[in-house]
N, C-alpha and C positions, 0 to 999 in steps of 0.2 A: 549913395545908400545901396545896400544890397537888396536883392529881390526878397529875401526873407524879411528884412526890415519893412519894406514897402507892403508886403503881404500882411504882416502883423499890424501895421498902422491901419490898413484898410479894414482888417478884421475888427479891431477895437472901435474904429469910427462907426462901422456898420452896427456893431452891438450897442454902442451908446446912442446912436440915432434911433434904434428900434425901441429903446426905453424912454425916449423923449429928451435926451440930453443933446443939445445942439451947440452949446458954448460952455467954456469953463475958463477960469482964470482971465476973464475978459477977452478971450480969444476964441475964434472959430476952431473947431476940432482939428481941421487940417493944418492949422498953424502950430499945433502942439507937438512936442517930441514924443517918441514912442514911450519913453519912461513916464511922461505925464499922462498919456492916454491909458497906459497900463494901470497906473495908480488910480485914476478916476474910475476906470472899469472895476477894479477890485473893490473900491469904496462903495460903488453902486451895488455890487453883489452883496457886500456885508450889510448895507442898509436895507436891502430887500429881504434879508433873513430875519431882521429884528424889527 
């Protein structure tokens, strides 16, 4: 995995943890792919708007 990928995964995990999301898809956040983390993060942002 590239440094950029690792950085982005850490960013999304930190953001999700800060809003109280610790698990998703029956997995710990660190087990998820970057794409899964990005999708969960984007959904959480949409949910917070409405």
